[in-house]
Backbone as CSV, one residue per row, in Angstrom:
resi,resn,N_x,N_y,N_z,CA_x,CA_y,CA_z,C_x,C_y,C_z
1,MET,0.840,-1.184,0.000,0.000,0.000,0.000,0.882,1.244,0.000
2,SER,0.492,2.244,-0.775,1.261,3.474,-0.864,1.126,4.308,0.400
3,GLU,2.127,5.103,0.637,2.128,5.992,1.793,1.008,7.026,1.677
4,THR,0.276,7.262,2.760,-0.780,8.266,2.787,-0.155,9.627,3.053
5,ILE,-0.612,10.629,2.312,-0.102,11.986,2.464,-1.279,12.914,2.730
6,VAL,-1.123,13.785,3.704,-2.100,14.823,3.985,-1.449,16.148,3.607
7,TYR,-2.065,16.838,2.662,-1.585,18.152,2.237,-2.446,19.216,2.912
8,GLY,-1.827,20.277,3.379,-2.576,21.351,4.013,-1.651,22.342,4.674
9,PHE,-2.179,23.077,5.632,-1.329,23.955,6.427,-1.685,23.799,7.900
10,PRO,-0.694,23.925,8.771,-0.867,23.570,10.177,-1.955,24.332,10.923
11,ARG,-2.298,25.539,10.512,-3.296,26.332,11.230,-4.729,26.018,10.814
12,SER,-4.918,25.165,9.828,-6.260,24.836,9.348,-6.962,23.879,10.308
13,THR,-8.142,24.263,10.757,-8.938,23.401,11.622,-9.274,22.094,10.913
14,PHE,-9.628,22.174,9.630,-9.993,20.975,8.864,-8.813,20.013,8.763
15,VAL,-7.640,20.550,8.497,-6.435,19.721,8.393,-6.138,19.066,9.742
16,ASN,-6.264,19.822,10.813,-5.973,19.277,12.143,-6.971,18.200,12.562
17,ILE,-8.218,18.331,12.155,-9.205,17.280,12.443,-8.814,15.996,11.727
18,VAL,-8.449,16.108,10.467,-8.037,14.927,9.694,-6.811,14.276,10.331
19,ARG,-5.841,15.084,10.710,-4.625,14.549,11.326,-4.934,13.872,12.662
20,LEU,-5.832,14.451,13.442,-6.225,13.877,14.725,-6.865,12.498,14.531
21,VAL,-7.777,12.404,13.589,-8.451,11.123,13.330,-7.458,10.082,12.826
22,LEU,-6.591,10.457,11.904,-5.597,9.502,11.397,-4.685,9.017,12.515
23,THR,-4.269,9.926,13.378,-3.413,9.542,14.499,-4.163,8.627,15.460
24,HIS,-5.405,8.966,15.755,-6.216,8.146,16.658,-6.407,6.737,16.113
25,LYS,-6.561,6.630,14.808,-6.783,5.332,14.164,-5.475,4.614,13.837
26,ASP,-4.345,5.170,14.263,-3.016,4.596,13.995,-2.734,4.408,12.509
27,VAL,-3.168,5.384,11.715,-2.880,5.371,10.281,-1.622,6.205,10.060
28,ALA,-0.605,5.571,9.526,0.638,6.284,9.242,0.412,7.232,8.069
29,TYR,0.904,8.451,8.207,0.765,9.430,7.122,1.930,10.404,7.175
30,ARG,2.126,11.076,6.072,3.124,12.143,5.976,2.378,13.448,5.757
31,PHE,2.800,14.496,6.426,2.166,15.806,6.278,3.010,16.678,5.368
32,GLU,2.357,17.276,4.373,3.024,18.213,3.456,2.417,19.595,3.667
33,ASP,3.220,20.533,4.125,2.766,21.894,4.393,2.628,22.670,3.082
34,LEU,1.414,23.114,2.786,1.158,23.873,1.556,1.092,25.384,1.788
35,GLU,1.242,25.817,3.030,1.072,27.245,3.320,1.944,28.149,2.444
36,PRO,3.214,27.809,2.198,4.031,28.694,1.363,3.569,28.794,-0.100
37,VAL,2.778,27.805,-0.549,2.370,27.798,-1.962,0.855,27.899,-2.157
38,MET,0.120,28.267,-1.102,-1.336,28.386,-1.224,-1.708,29.338,-2.358
39,GLY,-2.585,28.867,-3.232,-3.055,29.676,-4.347,-2.149,29.678,-5.565
40,ARG,-1.001,29.082,-5.453,-0.061,29.019,-6.586,-0.275,27.733,-7.366
41,SER,0.437,27.625,-8.458,0.244,26.485,-9.360,0.497,25.143,-8.685
42,GLU,1.449,25.080,-7.739,1.731,23.819,-7.049,0.504,23.334,-6.272
43,HIS,-0.186,24.261,-5.620,-1.384,23.899,-4.862,-2.552,23.622,-5.806
44,LEU,-2.727,24.469,-6.802,-3.840,24.290,-7.735,-3.723,22.999,-8.535
45,ALA,-2.518,22.475,-8.680,-2.349,21.185,-9.355,-2.923,20.050,-8.509
46,LEU,-2.933,20.234,-7.180,-3.492,19.218,-6.281,-4.986,19.400,-6.082
47,HIS,-5.440,20.646,-6.048,-6.859,20.949,-5.844,-7.206,22.227,-6.605
48,PRO,-7.936,22.120,-7.694,-8.192,23.284,-8.545,-9.033,24.384,-7.888
49,PHE,-9.681,24.083,-6.749,-10.497,25.096,-6.073,-9.779,25.732,-4.896
50,ASN,-8.469,25.469,-4.770,-7.629,26.138,-3.771,-8.070,25.805,-2.341
51,ARG,-8.350,24.534,-2.057,-8.846,24.111,-0.756,-7.887,23.128,-0.079
52,VAL,-8.048,22.971,1.230,-7.358,21.948,2.004,-8.353,21.376,2.995
53,PRO,-8.189,20.202,3.531,-7.084,19.280,3.298,-7.232,18.526,1.983
54,ILE,-6.118,17.982,1.559,-6.066,17.146,0.365,-5.394,15.841,0.784
55,PHE,-5.993,14.723,0.444,-5.394,13.417,0.696,-4.707,12.956,-0.574
56,GLY,-3.735,12.112,-0.402,-3.105,11.537,-1.567,-2.191,10.402,-1.183
57,THR,-1.596,9.814,-2.206,-0.548,8.819,-2.020,0.665,9.330,-2.764
58,ALA,1.758,8.626,-2.645,2.987,9.059,-3.313,2.804,9.130,-4.832
59,THR,1.889,8.339,-5.365,1.699,8.310,-6.817,0.448,9.028,-7.293
60,SER,-0.489,9.311,-6.399,-1.763,9.848,-6.861,-2.451,10.732,-5.819
61,PRO,-2.315,12.056,-5.935,-3.090,12.907,-5.035,-4.560,12.914,-5.450
62,PHE,-5.431,12.971,-4.502,-6.849,13.115,-4.808,-7.452,14.031,-3.773
63,MET,-8.349,14.877,-4.208,-8.869,15.904,-3.317,-10.065,15.411,-2.526
64,ARG,-10.132,15.892,-1.313,-11.272,15.644,-0.452,-11.473,16.895,0.381
65,ARG,-12.644,17.408,0.379,-12.939,18.597,1.177,-14.384,18.493,1.612
66,ALA,-14.635,18.534,2.888,-15.995,18.435,3.398,-16.335,19.685,4.183
67,PRO,-17.585,20.093,4.181,-17.994,21.211,5.025,-17.735,20.889,6.493
68,SER,-17.618,21.911,7.311,-17.241,21.713,8.710,-18.190,20.786,9.451
69,SER,-19.485,20.886,9.200,-20.429,20.025,9.916,-20.221,18.564,9.543
70,ALA,-19.946,18.290,8.284,-19.696,16.917,7.851,-18.391,16.402,8.455
71,THR,-17.381,17.255,8.516,-16.105,16.855,9.110,-16.290,16.522,10.578
72,SER,-17.018,17.351,11.298,-17.265,17.114,12.721,-18.033,15.827,12.946
73,THR,-19.049,15.591,12.127,-19.856,14.376,12.249,-19.008,13.141,12.012
74,ARG,-18.194,13.166,10.976,-17.349,12.017,10.671,-16.355,11.754,11.791
75,CYS,-15.787,12.814,12.333,-14.828,12.643,13.433,-15.515,12.100,14.672
76,SER,-16.697,12.585,14.965,-17.435,12.079,16.129,-17.719,10.603,15.980
77,ARG,-18.127,10.180,14.811,-18.411,8.759,14.570,-17.141,7.931,14.674
78,ALA,-16.047,8.452,14.108,-14.787,7.709,14.110,-14.224,7.561,15.516
79,LEU,-14.415,8.590,16.330,-13.840,8.556,17.683,-14.783,7.928,18.699
80,GLY,-15.997,7.603,18.266,-16.934,6.901,19.142,-17.666,7.828,19.987
């Protein structure tokens, strides 16, 4: 299985929720800080709508972005 990568910036509540859940579930991941390139071509290549967090693997980034209420609900369910 390919390494899981979380793209985002450390001050993002959404990114921190994702990281918290992954850590709680003992899912190994690598964090890539996008703050220096937010809105630039490097970020837009990963997510054309300029959003975070973005999940990916070493070979294939794929975007995921949920509204805050959906993120909270998913985290509540995951954490029991």
